[in-house]
N, C-alpha and C positions, 0 to 999 in steps of 0.2 A: 975543313976550316969553316967555322960559323961566320956568316956575313955580319958586318957591322950594322947595328940597329939603333935608330933614334927613338922609336916609339914601340914598345911592346904592348900589344892589345890582347887582353885576356878575356876570351869569350867571343864566339862567332855567331851570335844572334844578329838581329837587324841593327842593334846599336853598335856592336863591335865592328861589323862589316862596313857600316856607314862611316864610322870614325876612321877606319883604316883607309878607305877611299879618300876621304877629305884630307887626312894628314899627308897621304902620299901625293895627292895632286897639288899640295902646297909645299912640297919640298922635303918631306921627311922620308927616311928609310924605315919601313914598317915591317913588323913581324906579327902574325896573328896566331894565337894558340887557343885550342878548345879541348877541354878534358873529355868530352863525349866523342866516341869514335864515329858516330853518325849523327846527323841533325836530329833535333827533338821533333818528334811527330806524334800525333797530328798537330795542326796549327791551333793556337789559342786566339791570336788576334786576327781580325777579318776586315778591317777598314783602314784606309789611308785618308788623311784629311788634306784639304787644299794646301795648307801651309807646309805640310811634310813633302808634298810633291814639289812645291816651290824650292825648298832648300836642297832637294836631291837633283834638281834639274841641271845645275852646273856640272854635276858628276856624270852626266850623259846616260842616265838610267831610266828616265821617266817614260820614254817611248816604249821601252820593253815592259815596264810595269803596267802601263795603260793597256797594252795588248792583252794582258792577262786579267785585267780588272773589268768589273761591271761599273761603267762610269755613268750609268743612268739608272741607279737603283730605285726600286719602289718597294713599298711595304704596305701590308694590310694590318691595320690596328684593330684588334678584336676587343672592344670595350663592352662587356656584357653581351647583349643580343645585337649590338651595333658593330658594323664593320666600316672602317674609315680608310680610304686610300690616301697614301702619302708618297710624294715623289721627291727625290733628292738630286735631281739633275738640273742643269741650267738654272742655278740659283741666281738671285739678284746680287751677284758679286762681280761688278765690272772691273775691279782692280786686281784680279788674279786670272791667270790663264787656266785655272782649274776650278771653275765655279760649280763643283759637285763633290759629293762624297764618292769614294771609290771602294767597292767591295772587292777585296783580293785576299787570298790566304797568306798568312805569314810565311808559310813554306815557299810560296812563289816569290815573295819579296826577297827572301834569303837566297833563293836560286839566282835571281837576277843580280843581286849584289855580289854574290860569290863569283859569278861569271865575269862581272866587271873587274873584280880584283885579278882574276886569272888573265884577263886581257892585258893587265898591267904587269904581268909576270909575278904576281903574288899568290901563294897557295896557303890555304888554311891548314895548319898543322893539327890534325885531329888526333885524339888520344894522348894529348900532351897536357898534363895537369900542373897548375901552379901550386907549389907547396907553401912557399912563403914569399913575401915581398916586403921590402923596407926602403925607406928614404935613407940614402947614404951620403947626404950633403952634396957631394960633387956628382951625384948620379943616383940611380935606383939600382938595387940589387934584387933579382928575382931568382928563385930556385925552381926549376921545372923538372918534372919526371915524365918520361915517355918510355916506349918499348926499347929505346936505345940507352936508357939509364937516367941518372940524375945529372942535371946540368945547371951551372950558375951563369946567369946573364947579367952583365953590367951594361946599362944604357941610360940615356938622359931621362926618359920618362916611361912610366908604366901606367896603363889605364885599365881599371877594372870595369869590364862590361859583362861580369860573370854572375849577374842575378842577385836575388835577395840574400843568399847566403854567401856573399862575395868574400873570396879569400883575400883580394886586394884590400877591401875595407877592413878586414881583420888585421892585416899587416900594417895598415895605416893607423889603426887604433882610433878612428874618428868617432866612434859611438853611433848610436842609432835610436831614434825616437820611433817606436812602433807599437801598435796595438792590434790584436787580432779582431776580426769581425765575428759576431755571433751567427752570421749567415755564411753560407758557402755557395759555390757555383757547381752545377752539374753539367758536364759536357757529354755528348754522345753523337755518333754517326749512325743513322738508321734509315731504313726504308719504311714508309708508312702507307697503309691502306686507308682510303677515305680522305686523303689530302691531295688535292689536285696539284700536279707538277707545274712548274713555271718559274719565272725569274723573280717573282715577288718573295720578299721575306715576310714572315708572319710574326706578329707580336701579340701575345695574349696577356691581358692584365687581370690578375686575380687576387684574392685575399691573401694568398701565401707568397705572392711575389710575381715577377714577370717571367714569361717563357718566350724565348725566341726560337724560330725555325728559319735557318738560312739555307738556300739551295747551293751550299758550298761544301757539302760533306766530302771528305777525302776517301772514305771507305764505303760510303753509301750516299744516297741522294741528299739527305737532309743533315745539317748540323744543328743539334739541339743545344741550347744554352738556357739554363733555368737557374733561378735563385731559390734557396730554401734555408730554413734554420739548420745550422750545422749539426750533423749527426754525431760529431765528436769522434775522438780516437784517431784523428787523421795525422797526428804528429805535428811538427812545426815546419814542414816543407811547404811554406806558403807560396802560392802562385804556381805550383807544379802539379800536374795531374797525379792523383793518388789512386786509391782503391777504385775498382770497378763498381758500378751501380747496377743492382739487379734489374732485370727487365721489368719485373712487376712494379718496382718503385718508379721507373720511368713512365710506365703506363699510367700510374696514378697521377703523376705530374700532368700528363696530357689530359686525363679525365677531369682533373680539377679545373681546367680551363674551359670546359664545356664543349670542346671539340669531340667529334666522333672518330677521330683518327685512331687507328690501331697499328701497333708495331708489327710489321711483317718480318723484319730482319734487323737485329741489333749487331752492328759490326764492331763497335768499340764504345766504351764509356769510361768516365772517370769523375771523381769528385775532387774539387780543387779548394783547399782551405785558403782563406783570404786574410790579408792584413793591410793596414795603411801605415806607412812609415816614411821617415825622412832621415838621411844621414846628417849628422851635426855639421859636417862640412864636406864639400865635394873635392877638396884638394888638401893634401898635406905634403908639403915639399914637392918631391918628384912623383908622387902617387896621386892619381885622379880617379874619380868615380863617375860613371855615366849610366843612364838607363835604370834598370831595376836594382842595380847595385847602389844607386844613390837615392832612389825613391820607389815606393810601391803604392799602387792605388787599387781600388775596386775596379771592376771592368766597366762601370758606368761611364758613358760618353767616349769610350774607346781611347783612353789616353796612353796606355802602356807603350805600345810599339811606336806611336807617333811622338810622344815626348822623348823617348829614348833616342830616336833618330835626330830630333831637333837638338838634344844635348850634344850628340856626336858631331853634328855639323858645326855647332858653336865652338866646340873644343878643338876639333880636328885642324882647322886652319891656324889656330893659335899655336898648337904644338908644331905644325909644319913650319911656320915662320920662325918660331923660337929655335927649332932644331937646325934649320938650314941657314940661319942668319949669321952675322959676323961672329957672334959668340959661340957658334957651334954647339948649341944646346945648353949654354950657361943660363941658369935661371936666377943668378945672383945680381945681375945688373938691374938698375932701376926700371928701365923700359921693359925688359923681359919679365921682371917680377910683376909689374902692373898688368901686362898683357895676360899672363897666366893666372894671376889672382882674379882677373875680371870674370873668368869662367864661373867660379863659385858665386860671385856676387850677382851675376846675371841669371844663371840657370837655377840656383837654389831658390831665389825669390820667385821665379816662375813656377818651380816645382811646389812651393808652398801654396801658391794660389791654385794650382791644379788639385792639390790635396783637398782643399776646401770645396772646390767644385765637385770633384768626384764623390766626396763623402756625403755632400748634400744630395746629389742625384741618386746615390746608392741607397740612402735612407728612404727616399720616395719609392725607389724601385724594389727594394728587397726587405726592408725592415718589417718584422712581424709584430711591431707595436700596434696598438689599436687604431691610432690615427692614420698612419700610412696605409694600414690594411683597409680602413674605411675609405680612404681616398681612392685606392685602386678598385675596390669591389663595389662601392656605392656611388661615390662622387663622380668618378670617371665615366661610368655608363650614363649617368644623368646628364653629364655635360657633352656626351658624344655628339648630339645633333649640332652643337656649335663648333665642333672641331674642324669640319671642312672649311668653314669661313675663316678660321684662324690660319689654317694651312694655306688657304688661298691668298693670304697676305704675304707675298713673296719676300718682301723686305724683312718682315718679322722672322720668317724661317731663316733667311740669309744671315740676320744678325745673330741668331742662335748658333748657326754653324760657324760664323766668324769667331764667336766667343770660344766655342768648343775646340776649334782647330788651331788656336793660338795666333790667329791673324792680328789680334790686338795686343799681343805681348810686345812690350818695349823695354829698352835698356837705358832709359833717360838718365838714370842715376849711376850709370857705369863710368869708370874712369876713362873708358875709350870713347865716350860720347862728348865731343868737343864743339863748342860754338865759336866760330871765327869772328873776326871784326872787319866790317860791320856785320851784324846778323842778317841772314837771308830770310825775308818774310815770305809767307805763302808756300813754303816747302816743308816737307816732313822734318820734324825736329831730330837732332842727333839722338840716336837710340831707337827711333821708330823704324818699323819695317817700311821699306820702300815699296809703295804700291805700284802695280803695273799700270801702264798708260800707253796711248798711241803717241809716238814721237817720230821725228825725222832727223836724220843726220846729214841731210843734203840731198837725199834721194827720195824714193817712195816712202810712204808712212810705214812704220814698223812698230811692233810691240816692244816696250822697253825691257821687259824681263827676258825676252828672246835675245836681245842684244847683250844682256849681262849673263847669259847662260854659259859661262866658262869660269874656271877657277881664277882667283885673284881679286885685287881691289880695282874698283872702277871709279874714275873721276868724271863726273858729268858736268860739262861746262854749258852755261847758258849761251845764247847766240853771240853776245858781244863781250863775253868774258875774256880776259887776258889769259894766254896759255900759261900753264904752271911753269915757273922758271926752273930750269935744270932738272926737270923730271920727265924725260921722254918715256913713251910707252915701252914696256919691257915685260919680263916674265912675271912680275908681280903687280904691275900697274897698267891698266888700260885707260886711255883718255878718249872720251866721246864728247863731241859738241852737238848739242840739241838745237838745231836751227829753227825749230818751231817754238822755242822757249825764250822770249825776249828778256833781256837783262844781262847783268855782268857777274852773276853769282856762280858758285861752284858747290857741288855736293859730292862728298866722298862716301862711297858705298862699300861696306865690308864684304868679305867673301860669303857671309851667311845672309846677305840681302838686307841688312840693317844699315841705316844711315849712321856714319861715324863722325862726319865733319860737314859743316856747311859754313859758307860765308857769302855775304852779299856783294863783295867786290874783292879784288885781288888781296890776298892775305898770305904772302909767301911764307912768312915765319910760322904762322899758325898751321898752314898746310904741311910744311916740312916737319913741324913738331908732331903733328898727328901721325903722319906716315912713319916717323921714327918710333913713336909710341907703340904702334901696332906691328912694327918689324918689317914694314914694306918699303923703307926708304932706300935700301940697298939691294941690288940684285943678288939672288942666291948663288953661292959658289957652285962650281961644277962638281958633281958627285961621281965617284968612281962606280 
């Protein structure tokens, strides 16, 4: 007999795994299916941003991720004859517990997330393909095919985390705005002669594009990532490793950078066609899209894995609350509808801004037009002597990382962002990310994000605030009084770390209204 499911997650990459964890930890019964019998290898993504680590922290996986990551990455930037050292550890980011970029293979991230699901009794069903999915008004209907045959699944929600060619998106009929790039990425794992080994990444700027060498190869010492004009004939399998690249072509890419490195052994290579695209909507009825199924970017600034995980954490708690609330997965009620609609409104706007950022960065990084080519080959080497001074301005580097990692993303225009009466001045606005800080709850000083590193909603009371009436701490709501914060105000923090509600003094009606809006006003029923 098949177990009852609230959320069917289609796709077991980093997005799908994160979403399954978040939904499970917020009350949903989850099933994860993946059409591939084995995980996709080798990795494509290689970096986790500070904000991504923040949103994963309440799921209890960040320590395991950091054990596998290089949290003090350095890079050597080769700008013509000049070599500039750059460090991305201990950045001037005092409001996060992760003031660094983290180099870690996507395969390692998936391993940690899969293990966390297994610890919760959830197993990824590999070799199970979604054939069709549709919104069935009172639920979603999905048709799956596996070695056991064809199966129909009726459940409240289906989430497509199944990549650019999403079957869930096709079933939802949401449409897609997408354009292919004239450039492609070349990936390879190789051993090099003439390249000193070490922890430093290498970046070479040339007329034809950028070439990266990361000491994170899975089948050899180095992972090569280079951009070039598309060779054509790669089909439409955007974002997926395609045909192998001959060793002679890879050597020419290295030679064009001016390095004397020679390929000793080529373990693996692929060309990857690229596109930029955005789904017309991220929700249709009971069907949702996240990660590459909802948006695709160039690899510039490392958005793919990070944005997908942040989508997943935004959506997962909402599905969990909606599925385990009084309506038992009903999306027809006013509150549940607003809660679930907020995902599209919040994350599609963020994705649109990411699209602009990555497109601009990729133009500078990879375009073969005369001006970006001149910037890389002529202007960058001439400006190289000034680069160390710019990199030495820690706040400037930190602000760039803050922008890239979505630490500045806010949901101020979301229906879930509510200002109470009277407003609380001097605190993050509803919709803003809650910054980390040193606080006290009556004992020794602690870091705020550490106190909030558990699933659920958190109500932060200032020192003299009245306790929330009729809202004791429970499975969905934790109340903390900050004794070092004078005042009578209250801040309500969503499970994804964004402020949802604030008021400058007791506002019981406003607070209860907000908790009801997000589905946290009532404790979840006991699930069999």
